[in-house]
C-alpha positions in Angstrom: 156.6 63.3 110.2 153.3 61.8 109.2 150.1 62.5 111.3 148.9 59.6 113.4 146.8 56.9 111.7 143.7 57.8 113.8 143.6 61.4 112.4 143.0 59.9 108.8 139.9 57.9 110.1 137.8 61.2 110.4 138.9 62.8 107.1 139.3 59.9 104.7 136.8 58.5 102.2 133.9 56.2 103.1 134.6 52.8 101.3 131.0 51.6 102.0 132.2 48.1 102.4 134.4 47.9 99.2 137.0 45.2 99.2 140.6 46.7 98.7 143.1 44.3 97.5 146.8 45.3 98.3 149.4 43.6 96.2 153.1 43.5 97.2 154.5 46.0 99.7 156.3 45.3 103.0 155.1 42.5 105.2 155.3 44.8 108.3 153.0 47.4 106.7 150.1 45.1 106.1 148.5 45.3 109.5 148.6 49.2 109.4 147.1 49.2 105.9 144.3 46.8 107.1 143.6 49.3 109.9 143.4 52.2 107.5 141.1 50.4 105.2 138.8 49.1 107.9 138.8 52.5 109.7 137.2 53.8 106.4 134.5 51.2 106.4 136.1 49.0 103.8 137.4 45.3 103.8 141.1 44.3 103.0 143.0 41.6 101.5 146.7 41.3 100.7 148.7 39.3 98.3 152.5 39.4 98.5 152.9 39.8 94.8 154.2 36.3 94.1 156.9 36.0 96.8 155.4 33.2 98.8 151.8 33.3 97.3 151.2 32.1 93.8 150.1 34.4 91.2 147.3 32.2 90.4 145.9 33.1 93.8 146.1 36.7 92.9 143.7 36.2 90.1 141.2 34.7 92.3 141.5 37.7 94.9 141.5 40.2 92.2 138.1 39.0 90.8 136.6 39.5 94.3 138.1 42.7 94.9 136.4 46.3 94.1 139.7 47.9 93.8 143.4 47.3 93.8 146.4 49.1 95.0 150.1 48.3 94.6 153.5 50.1 95.5 155.4 50.1 92.4 158.7 49.9 94.2 157.7 46.9 96.4 156.1 44.5 93.9 157.5 42.3 90.9 157.0 43.4 87.3 155.2 40.1 86.7 152.7 40.9 89.5 152.3 44.5 88.3 151.7 43.2 84.8 149.1 40.7 85.9 147.3 43.2 88.1 147.0 45.8 85.3 145.9 43.2 82.7 143.2 41.6 84.9 142.0 45.0 86.2 141.6 46.1 82.6 139.8 43.0 81.4 137.5 43.0 84.4 137.1 46.8 84.5 138.4 47.2 88.1 140.0 50.3 89.4 143.7 49.9 90.2 146.2 52.5 91.7 149.9 52.2 91.3 151.5 53.9 94.4 154.7 55.7 94.2 154.9 55.8 98.0 153.8 53.5 100.9 153.0 56.4 103.0 149.6 56.9 104.7 148.9 59.9 102.7 149.5 58.1 99.4 147.1 55.3 100.5 144.3 57.8 101.6 144.7 59.6 98.3 144.4 56.3 96.4 141.3 55.2 98.3 139.9 58.7 97.6 140.3 58.2 93.9 138.9 54.8 94.2 135.7 55.9 95.9 135.3 58.8 93.4 135.6 56.5 90.3 133.2 53.9 91.7 130.8 56.3 93.1 130.4 57.9 89.8 130.1 54.6 88.0 127.2 53.5 90.3 
């Protein structure tokens, strides 16, 4: 059993207003992910990975984002390839997630803040 969402707000990273783009995943998890990111002083945007939203919209969202997270088991290969390619070209951090659990999200946010803090 995972700890309650509120317990992570005090222990997780300070995103300092960074915009986190989450690509794919399950629709019912999006509001929880938004709460996690916002609880850590970040902004959140979601793209469904091409299910209903076009992949061209993904490009525009990615350009604005400071970092991108995506669960490898819940997003198309085309969306994964697009994210990786654009992030590399634009020098944006991205984290493929093996799990959609809260602990995996927090760990990814930690790694994003560590990378972008050292780059500043």
